C-alpha positions in Angstrom: 0.0 0.0 0.0 1.5 3.3 -1.0 0.1 6.4 0.6 0.2 9.7 -1.3 2.6 12.2 0.3 1.0 15.5 0.9 3.4 18.4 0.4 2.7 21.9 1.6 4.7 25.1 0.7 6.1 27.1 3.6 7.1 30.7 3.0 9.7 32.1 5.4 10.9 35.7 5.6 14.6 35.8 6.3 14.7 39.4 7.3 16.5 39.8 10.6 16.9 36.1 11.2 20.1 34.3 12.2 21.6 32.2 9.4 22.1 29.0 11.3 18.8 29.0 13.1 17.0 29.7 9.8 18.9 26.8 8.1 18.0 24.3 10.8 14.3 25.3 10.5 14.4 24.9 6.7 16.2 21.5 6.9 13.6 20.2 9.3 10.8 21.2 6.8 12.7 19.8 3.8 13.2 16.4 5.5 9.6 16.3 6.8 10.6 15.7 10.4 7.5 17.7 11.6 5.2 15.1 10.1 3.6 12.4 12.2 4.7 9.5 9.9 8.3 10.7 9.3 10.7 8.0 8.1 14.3 8.9 7.3 14.5 6.6 4.3 11.5 8.3 2.5 11.3 11.7 0.9 8.2 13.2 2.5 9.4 16.8 3.1 7.6 20.0 2.1 8.6 22.8 -0.2 10.2 25.9 1.2 10.3 29.5 -0.2 12.7 31.9 1.5 12.2 35.7 0.9 14.6 38.6 1.7 17.8 36.5 1.6 19.9 39.7 1.5 18.7 40.7 5.0 20.0 37.7 6.8 22.2 38.1 9.9 24.9 36.1 11.5 25.8 36.2 15.2 29.1 37.1 16.7 32.1 37.9 14.5 31.1 35.5 11.8 30.5 38.4 9.3 34.3 39.2 9.5 35.8 35.8 10.2 33.7 33.2 8.2 35.4 32.0 5.1 34.0 29.6 2.4 36.6 27.2 1.1 36.7 24.6 -1.6 39.6 22.8 -3.4 39.9 22.3 -7.2 41.8 19.0 -6.6 44.8 20.5 -8.4 48.1 21.5 -6.6 47.6 24.9 -5.0 43.9 24.8 -5.8 42.5 26.0 -2.5 39.9 28.7 -3.1 38.7 31.0 -0.4 35.9 33.5 -0.3 35.0 35.7 2.7 31.4 35.7 4.0 30.9 39.4 3.3 31.9 39.1 -0.3 29.6 36.1 -0.9 26.7 37.9 0.8 27.3 41.0 -1.3 27.5 39.0 -4.6 24.8 36.5 -4.1 22.9 36.4 -0.7 20.9 33.3 -1.8 24.2 31.3 -2.0 24.9 31.9 1.7 21.6 30.4 2.7 21.9 27.6 0.1 25.3 26.6 1.4 24.2 26.6 5.0 21.2 24.4 4.2 22.9 21.9 1.9 25.7 21.4 4.4 23.1 20.6 7.1 21.2 18.0 5.1 22.3 14.4 5.4 24.8 13.5 2.7 22.8 10.8 0.9 20.9 10.3 -2.4 17.9 12.3 -1.1 19.8 15.5 -0.6 19.5 16.7 -4.3 15.8 15.9 -4.4 15.2 17.8 -1.3 17.2 20.8 -2.5 15.0 21.0 -5.6 12.1 21.9 -3.4 14.0 25.0 -2.0 13.5 28.4 -3.6 15.5 31.4 -2.4 14.7 35.0 -3.4 16.7 38.1 -2.5 
């Protein structure tokens, strides 16, 4: 017996919210943990729309100290971008990176991220 999964769309205003706390709230909705019949192996999460991504805040000194790093897998290929520059260039990317790093690293992650829409 297969039951139809009912998905709802949640709209969240990011204005004045802390980045990490917003990301944990969104991850919970994308996974469907708030539902009564939650199962980690099934994709039963809801869709999430985040507005005002450019007005997100971070606590402490993260705005000056946080650095996004990735490596190109070539010698000397470490790339670093400071938080302030990423926020100025593309505020949606800051929220996107926080959420994708909080989701479990499994085959459901890409499917869940498709249900996330971020607007500035």
